[in-house]
TIZA-553970 format. One record per residue (C-alpha): residue number from 1; z, x, y. Coordinates in steps of 0.2 Angstrom, whole numbers. Layout:
BEGIN
   num       z       x       y
   NUM       Z       X       Y
...
//
This chain:
BEGIN
   num       z       x       y
     1     864     248     259
     2     861     252     277
     3     875     261     287
     4     879     251     303
     5     874     259     319
     6     887     259     332
     7     877     255     348
     8     890     263     359
     9     889     281     352
    10     877     287     365
    11     880     274     378
    12     884     280     395
    13     900     274     402
    14     896     268     420
    15     911     268     431
    16     915     254     442
    17     919     255     461
    18     937     257     457
    19     933     275     452
    20     925     279     469
    21     933     283     485
    22     940     268     493
    23     933     259     508
    24     948     264     519
    25     943     282     517
    26     925     277     523
    27     931     269     539
    28     937     278     554
    29     929     295     550
    30     911     291     552
    31     909     288     571
    32     903     306     573
    33     888     303     562
    34     875     302     575
    35     868     319     579
    36     856     313     592
    37     840     323     593
    38     836     332     609
    39     822     321     613
    40     833     306     613
    41     846     315     625
    42     832     319     637
    43     826     301     637
    44     836     291     649
    45     843     275     641
    46     841     258     649
    47     856     249     656
    48     856     238     641
    49     857     252     629
    50     871     261     639
    51     881     245     639
    52     878     243     620
    53     885     260     617
    54     900     258     628
    55     904     241     619
    56     902     251     603
    57     914     264     608
    58     927     251     614
    59     925     243     596
    60     918     227     603
    61     905     227     589
    62     900     209     590
    63     894     211     609
    64     887     228     605
    65     876     221     591
    66     868     208     603
    67     864     222     616
    68     857     234     603
    69     846     220     596
    70     838     218     613
    71     833     236     613
    72     826     235     595
    73     816     219     600
    74     808     228     614
    75     816     217     628
    76     820     233     638
    77     810     247     645
    78     818     260     633
    79     807     273     625
    80     803     273     606
    81     816     287     604
    82     829     276     612
    83     824     261     602
    84     826     271     586
    85     843     276     593
    86     847     258     594
    87     841     254     576
    88     853     268     570
    89     868     261     580
    90     864     244     574
    91     867     250     556
    92     883     258     561
    93     888     242     571
    94     885     231     556
    95     895     243     545
    96     910     243     557
    97     909     223     557
    98     911     223     538
    99     893     217     535
   100     889     231     523
   101     874     223     515
   102     868     219     532
   103     870     237     537
   104     861     243     521
   105     846     232     526
   106     846     239     543
   107     847     257     538
   108     834     254     525
   109     821     252     539
   110     826     270     544
   111     825     276     526
   112     807     269     524
   113     801     277     540
   114     806     294     534
   115     804     309     545
   116     795     299     558
   117     812     291     562
   118     823     303     573
   119     839     297     564
   120     832     298     546
   121     843     313     542
   122     859     306     550
   123     857     290     541
   124     860     299     524
   125     878     301     529
   126     880     283     532
   127     872     279     516
   128     885     289     508
   129     899     279     517
   130     890     263     511
   131     890     269     493
   132     909     269     494
   133     910     250     497
   134     894     243     489
   135     891     242     470
   136     876     253     465
   137     867     237     460
   138     865     234     479
   139     851     248     478
   140     861     260     487
   141     857     274     475
   142     839     271     477
   143     840     273     496
   144     849     290     494
   145     837     295     481
   146     823     296     493
   147     831     311     501
   148     827     329     494
   149     842     340     489
   150     836     353     502
   151     840     341     516
   152     859     343     511
   153     858     361     517
   154     860     356     535
   155     877     362     541
   156     881     344     548
   157     881     338     530
   158     895     350     525
   159     908     336     525
   160     899     325     513
   161     887     337     504
   162     897     337     487
   163     897     318     487
   164     878     317     491
   165     875     330     477
   166     884     318     465
   167     875     303     471
   168     858     311     471
   169     862     317     453
   170     866     299     448
   171     850     293     455
   172     840     306     445
   173     850     301     430
   174     845     282     432
   175     827     288     433
   176     830     298     416
   177     826     314     426
   178     840     323     416
   179     837     341     421
   180     836     337     439
   181     852     327     438
   182     862     341     428
   183     857     353     442
   184     864     342     455
   185     880     338     446
   186     883     357     444
   187     881     360     463
   188     897     349     466
   189     911     362     471
   190     926     363     460
   191     937     359     475
   192     929     343     478
   193     936     326     473
   194     919     322     466
   195     919     337     454
   196     927     328     439
   197     915     314     441
   198     900     326     442
   199     907     335     426
   200     908     318     417
   201     890     313     421
   202     884     331     417
   203     892     328     400
   204     884     311     397
   205     867     318     403
   206     868     331     390
   207     872     318     377
   208     857     308     382
   209     847     324     379
   210     855     327     362
   211     863     343     368
   212     880     343     360
   213     887     360     364
   214     884     359     383
   215     890     341     383
   216     907     347     375
   217     909     361     387
   218     907     349     402
   219     920     337     394
   220     932     351     390
   221     932     356     408
   222     938     338     413
   223     953     341     400
   224     957     358     409
   225     957     349     426
   226     968     335     419
   227     981     348     414
   228     980     357     431
   229     982     340     440
   230     974     345     457
   231     981     336     472
   232     965     328     477
   233     964     317     462
   234     976     302     459
   235     985     302     443
   236     976     286     437
   237     959     293     441
   238     962     309     432
   239     969     300     417
   240     954     289     416
   241     942     303     416
   242     953     312     403
   243     952     297     391
   244     933     295     394
   245     931     314     390
   246     941     311     374
   247     930     296     369
   248     914     305     372
   249     920     321     363
   250     925     310     348
   251     907     302     347
   252     899     319     348
   253     909     326     334
   254     905     310     324
   255     887     312     327
   256     887     330     320
   257     898     324     305
   258     913     333     310
   259     924     318     306
   260     941     327     307
   261     938     332     324
   262     931     316     329
   263     946     307     322
   264     957     319     332
   265     949     314     349
   266     948     295     345
   267     967     295     342
   268     971     303     358
   269     968     286     367
   270     983     275     366
   271     985     256     367
   272     985     256     386
   273     968     262     387
   274     954     249     390
   275     944     258     376
   276     957     258     363
   277     950     244     352
   278     933     253     353
   279     941     269     347
   280     949     259     332
   281     932     252     327
   282     923     268     329
   283     937     279     320
   284     936     267     306
   285     919     273     302
   286     925     291     303
   287     938     287     291
   288     926     278     280
   289     915     293     280
   290     930     304     274
   291     934     291     261
   292     951     288     269
   293     949     270     267
   294     967     265     268
   295     966     270     286
   296     949     262     289
   297     955     245     282
   298     971     247     293
   299     961     249     309
   300     950     234     304
   301     966     224     301
   302     972     228     318
   303     955     224     326
   304     956     206     319
   305     975     203     324
   306     978     188     335
   307     983     199     349
   308     965     202     353
   309     958     184     353
   310     946     188     367
   311     937     202     358
   312     926     200     343
   313     923     213     329
   314     911     205     317
   315     904     221     310
   316     921     227     305
   317     922     212     293
   318     906     218     285
   319     913     236     284
   320     928     230     275
   321     916     222     262
   322     906     238     260
   323     923     247     257
   324     928     235     244
   325     911     236     236
   326     912     255     234
   327     929     252     225
   328     921     240     213
   329     933     226     220
   330     919     213     219
   331     930     198     223
   332     937     206     238
   333     920     211     244
   334     914     193     242
   335     929     186     251
   336     925     198     266
   337     907     192     267
   338     913     174     266
   339     925     177     280
   340     911     184     291
   341     900     169     287
   342     914     156     291
   343     919     164     307
   344     903     171     315
   345     887     164     307
   346     888     146     315
   347     891     154     332
   348     873     160     333
   349     867     143     335
   350     880     140     349
   351     873     155     358
   352     855     149     356
   353     860     132     365
   354     868     142     379
   355     853     152     382
   356     842     137     382
   357     851     127     395
   358     843     135     410
   359     826     144     412
   360     830     149     430
   361     840     165     430
   362     849     160     446
   363     854     143     439
   364     860     152     423
   365     871     163     434
   366     879     148     441
   367     882     142     423
   368     890     159     418
   369     902     156     433
   370     907     140     425
   371     910     149     408
   372     921     162     418
   373     931     147     425
   374     932     139     408
   375     923     124     415
   376     907     125     404
   377     913     113     390
   378     912     126     377
   379     923     126     362
   380     937     140     362
   381     929     151     350
   382     911     151     358
   383     920     153     375
   384     929     169     370
   385     913     176     361
   386     903     174     377
   387     916     181     388
   388     917     196     376
   389     900     202     381
   390     901     197     399
   391     914     211     402
   392     900     224     402
   393     902     236     416
   394     884     236     422
   395     884     217     422
   396     901     217     431
   397     893     228     445
   398     879     215     446
   399     891     201     449
   400     901     212     461
   401     885     213     472
   402     884     194     472
   403     902     193     477
   404     900     205     491
   405     885     195     498
   406     895     179     496
   407     909     187     505
   408     898     193     520
   409     890     176     521
   410     907     167     522
   411     912     180     535
   412     897     176     545
   413     901     158     545
   414     918     161     551
   415     912     172     566
   416     913     167     584
   417     902     152     586
   418     893     160     601
   419     888     175     591
   420     882     164     577
   421     868     158     588
   422     862     175     593
   423     846     183     586
   424     855     197     577
   425     866     184     568
   426     851     175     563
   427     843     190     556
   428     859     195     547
   429     860     178     540
   430     842     178     534
   431     844     195     526
   432     860     190     517
   433     853     174     511
   434     838     183     504
   435     848     196     495
   436     860     183     488
   437     846     174     480
   438     839     189     473
   439     856     196     467
   440     860     179     458
   441     843     179     449
   442     846     198     444
   443     864     194     438
   444     858     178     428
   445     844     188     420
   446     856     202     415
   447     869     190     408
   448     856     181     398
   449     850     197     391
   450     868     201     386
   451     870     184     377
   452     853     186     369
   453     857     203     362
   454     873     196     355
   455     863     182     347
   456     851     195     339
   457     866     206     333
   458     874     191     324
   459     857     188     316
   460     856     206     310
   461     874     206     304
   462     871     190     294
   463     856     198     286
   464     867     213     281
   465     881     201     275
   466     868     193     263
   467     862     210     257
   468     880     215     253
   469     883     199     244
   470     867     201     233
   471     872     219     229
   472     890     214     225
   473     884     199     213
   474     871     211     205
   475     885     224     202
   476     897     211     196
   477     884     206     183
   478     882     224     177
   479     866     227     186
   480     870     243     196
   481     857     255     201
   482     859     274     199
   483     860     276     218
   484     873     263     219
   485     883     271     205
   486     883     287     215
   487     890     279     230
   488     905     271     220
   489     922     278     222
   490     927     284     204
   491     941     276     195
   492     949     294     194
   493     949     295     213
   494     967     297     219
   495     974     284     230
   496     975     291     248
   497     994     295     251
   498    1002     286     265
   499    1013     299     274
   500    1027     293     285
   501    1035     305     297
   502    1053     306     303
   503    1049     294     318
   504    1042     280     308
   505    1046     270     292
   506    1036     260     280
   507    1037     241     281
   508    1027     229     270
   509    1016     217     280
   510    1022     200     278
   511    1008     191     287
   512    1017     192     304
   513    1010     204     317
   514    1020     215     329
   515    1013     224     344
   516    1021     240     340
   517    1013     240     323
   518     996     239     329
   519     985     254     325
   520     998     260     311
   521     992     248     297
   522     988     256     280
   523     981     248     265
   524     984     253     247
   525     968     253     238
   526     964     258     221
   527     946     259     213
   528     941     249     198
   529     925     258     196
   530     923     268     180
   531     927     286     180
   532     912     298     183
   533     904     301     167
   534     913     287     158
   535     903     274     148
   536     902     257     156
//
């Protein structure tokens, strides 16, 4: 019987924008990020450029953008050096106007020009500022990743050097260049607010390299920081990384068959953690491997409580069947397989129909939005099942990018009518519209892949359920292989004791769930298998 693989064991937790510095911190501090080359300072600007810079300094960004665009479009006598200066200022201006996607598109031109552009180095700091307000699916990491770590040695980068080490490390991680990413994560100073993030990603990078010991060391460092509570971390932020470190450590210990340690760290996450249900499911496997099946079945009971109707744990039902099989409780094992078939097997066809509705990914994105709004006409169970896989962090970041573009397009439509008729407004509109179209297609494609993956998993689990059922029926008929006999829990196996401490008491489950009981359920289970060596 194949042991199920928990797909999330070695999965990297990709953190959302909520864990990055807020946009408020990005504003108001970046106006000094010009660092004009000497050649530019010696080249006299045109009256138009002078006027544009003064308008920028007065925070009249709409008017400034019009004047900068004249210089960029070569409507003035400005030199190439000053035209590049106008391009750089245009990126800053769009940022200050709140057109972050537009600013990224403008600064991308400077990035692509490389060292040939006088403001190529200075642009890096503004890319860092944009990374705080744009999701990584915007392509911001790829732009930052075009720079070399050595370029951060410039003294003018001191203020954002640690942040950029972290971002460059993230870019190398995304490209599976793990040694380079670890080196960059380790360069982040321990007095930087990015230190704990860097340590976390250093740890998960070692996990990707199957290096358990250095991964554990990185995660332990996070736990030390959590105890020290440095002032430059918020309480919520440090608590989040502490939970993530506990979860990753539990997975590492499980993968090395250190089940007691694995359980220890799984149980450090409480009900308030967004990963709590994941830990219950994964810990149930650790308990199963320890033959502590009273707790494994208790966790499964919690996972399928009515409190969690928006989450689905099909594999937990099959694990329950496997446990009963090993205790020779044939009827209970068959009941668990039947429970899976009744609740989940028909849903695969429903998912297949959803996938087939739209071939175009952008149209599929719009359909997914209807599902989010509960306007797709799906039955409640299928609706909840689809939503359960659309909460994926990577997918959410892709949707966030579409939301940002929608917001900026709406903001443009509400701008001053006179400005909307200008050339720069037209260019921004064209860029945002193009990016929105591409982003919707990407979001739709990713959402389709998530639903398809769920459909494939249901198919595999159905096959597993069929295999379990066949083995149970064979065993029930007395046809048990030597290998299967070796896997059975002997009838002489002592029932696991249920220990109750002074702060709790035992209460028989009567069919009614209480929230404060969740996670504490235990099953009394006694094997009906023959004792080892006894005749059958």
